[in-house]
Each structure stands twice: as structure tokens, then as C-alpha cells.
C-alpha positions in Angstrom: 72.8 -4.7 59.4 71.0 -1.4 60.0 73.2 0.4 57.5 72.7 -2.4 54.9 68.9 -2.1 55.3 69.1 1.7 55.0 71.2 1.4 51.8 68.8 -1.2 50.4 65.8 1.0 51.1 67.5 4.0 49.4 68.3 1.9 46.3 64.8 0.6 46.0 62.8 3.7 46.8 61.7 6.1 44.2 62.6 9.8 44.5 59.9 11.9 46.2 58.6 15.1 44.7 58.7 18.0 47.1 55.2 19.4 47.9 56.6 22.9 48.4 56.7 24.7 45.0 58.4 27.7 43.7 56.6 30.8 45.1 55.4 29.0 48.2 56.2 30.5 51.6 59.2 28.6 53.2 58.4 27.5 56.7 60.5 29.3 59.3 62.4 27.0 61.7 64.8 27.0 64.6 67.0 23.9 65.2 70.2 22.9 67.0 73.1 23.1 64.6 76.8 22.9 64.4 79.5 24.5 62.3 83.0 23.2 62.6 82.0 21.2 65.7 80.7 24.3 67.5 77.1 24.1 68.4 74.5 26.9 68.1 70.9 27.5 67.4 70.1 28.1 63.8 67.1 30.3 63.0 66.1 30.6 59.3 64.6 34.1 59.8 67.9 35.4 61.1 69.9 33.8 58.2 67.5 35.3 55.7 68.3 38.8 56.9 71.8 38.3 55.4 70.7 36.9 52.0 69.1 33.9 50.4 69.5 30.5 52.1 70.0 27.1 50.6 68.2 24.6 52.8 69.1 21.1 51.9 67.8 17.9 53.4 69.9 14.6 53.4 69.1 11.1 54.7 72.0 10.5 57.1 75.4 11.7 58.0 78.4 9.6 56.9 76.5 7.6 54.3 78.0 7.6 50.8 75.7 10.0 49.0 75.5 12.3 51.9 79.3 12.5 52.2 79.5 13.3 48.4 76.9 16.0 48.7 78.5 17.6 51.8 81.9 17.7 50.1 80.3 19.3 47.0 78.5 22.0 49.1 81.8 22.6 51.0 83.8 23.1 47.8 81.1 25.5 46.5 80.9 27.7 49.6 83.1 30.4 48.2 80.7 30.8 45.3 77.6 30.9 47.6 79.3 33.5 49.7 80.2 35.6 46.7 76.6 35.6 45.8 75.5 36.6 49.3 73.9 33.2 50.1 74.3 30.7 52.9 73.7 27.0 53.2 72.3 24.8 56.0 72.0 21.0 55.8 69.3 19.2 57.7 69.0 15.6 58.8 67.5 13.5 61.6 71.0 12.8 63.0 71.8 13.8 66.6 73.9 16.8 67.3 76.9 14.7 68.5 77.0 12.9 65.1 76.6 16.2 63.3 79.5 17.8 65.3 81.8 15.2 63.7 80.1 15.4 60.3 80.4 19.2 60.2 84.1 19.1 60.7 85.0 16.1 58.5 82.5 16.0 55.6 81.3 19.6 55.6 84.9 20.7 56.2 83.8 23.4 58.7 82.4 25.4 55.7 78.7 25.4 56.5 76.4 24.4 59.3 74.2 21.3 59.6 71.1 21.1 61.8 69.7 18.2 63.8 66.0 17.6 63.1 65.5 14.7 65.6 61.7 15.1 65.8 61.5 15.5 61.9 59.5 18.7 62.4 61.5 20.7 59.9 61.7 17.9 57.2 57.9 17.4 57.6 57.2 21.1 57.2 59.2 21.1 54.0 57.7 17.8 52.9 61.2 16.4 52.7 60.5 13.2 54.8 61.4 10.1 52.9 58.3 8.1 52.2 57.9 5.0 54.3 61.3 5.6 56.0 60.0 8.5 58.0 63.1 8.9 60.2 65.1 9.9 57.1 64.9 12.9 54.9 64.7 12.8 51.1 67.6 14.4 49.4 65.8 17.7 48.6 67.3 21.1 48.1 65.5 24.5 48.4 66.6 28.0 47.7 64.8 30.4 50.0 64.7 34.1 49.1 65.2 36.9 51.6 61.5 37.5 51.7 60.9 33.8 52.7 59.7 32.4 49.4 60.8 29.2 47.7 62.8 30.2 44.6 64.1 26.7 43.6 63.3 23.1 44.5 65.3 20.0 43.5 64.6 16.5 44.8 66.6 13.5 43.8 68.4 10.8 45.8 71.4 11.1 43.6 73.6 13.8 45.2 74.7 15.1 41.8 73.1 18.4 40.6 72.0 19.7 44.0 74.9 22.1 44.2 74.8 23.0 40.5 71.1 23.7 40.6 71.1 25.7 43.8 74.1 27.8 42.7 72.4 28.6 39.4 69.2 29.6 41.3 71.1 31.8 43.7 73.0 33.4 40.8 69.7 34.1 39.0 68.3 35.8 42.2 71.4 38.0 42.2 71.2 39.0 38.5 67.5 38.9 38.1 67.9 36.7 35.0 
């Protein structure tokens, strides 16, 4: 029943528009995360030392759209890596759920972070309207100097990977 209500709410809600804009400073954050079922603490500032970071928010692990999106990010990881970028997914799910999600849906290709108190999603204005426990499906590209270079917000999982890849490639080429 809970999953049905969640799906109904997703279907009837309108997409949110992220308040953070291109050029804004990306809020730094630290969160419990997992990659391939191995837990660690993710710190955005540390990840940015290695290159741009795609920070993508998604409503809930193992739901249809979130599974599609995770698969697409996993398949595109060689392209992100070649461009010097990394990816982190963020949701309100607990770390035990994300341990499983990181192995199965993310195919152990990129980490996902647990934002149980919704502090990260709120700082990025990625909380889903009236369903505050859930994140909107919003993707950001953060430059090494901590600025937002790209924002895309849509509940449909299509175009998040294509848009962030294009933005990361533009950072690399300057075009």
C-alpha cells in the first residue's frame, strides 16, 4: 500500500524546479555512502579534488524510475571516468537498503549516499514538494571549484545521464 501511494504521488506531482542555479556555490556535504555494498563516508570536497562530481538525487531505491536511472548511470560510468568526473546518488533510504541497491541497480559502479535527515537534499533544494521524505529527481554537475555547472530536474529518469555527460564534456573541452 505504501509503495502504491508513493507511485500515485509521483504520477500526480509536478516536477520541481531546483532553486540552485548554474554559477551558484554547491553546498558541501558529508554522508554515509556505499559502493558495491562497502560502506564509507562520502565527502563532496574530497571528491572534487579529483574532478567534477555529478550529484544526483532520486526518490527511493528499487522503485521503477530510480532503477532505470541507476542502470543508466552505471552504464555511463566509463564515459564519466574518461572525462575525469565521478558520480554520487543521494536518497533518503537507509544505508542497509543502499548497500543492496549499490550492488544490484548501481552495478557496483558508483556510490550512493544515505540522506536520512534530508539535510543534503534540502541544502540542494531537491526535496520533493509535499512528500518531504523523498527527493525530487534532480541532477547537478559540480565543478572542481565547487560551483554548479549544470542543473536538470525532471521526474522522468530519461535525459539525466545524457545531460550531465554533456555538461561534464563541456567542462573538459571548454566548449
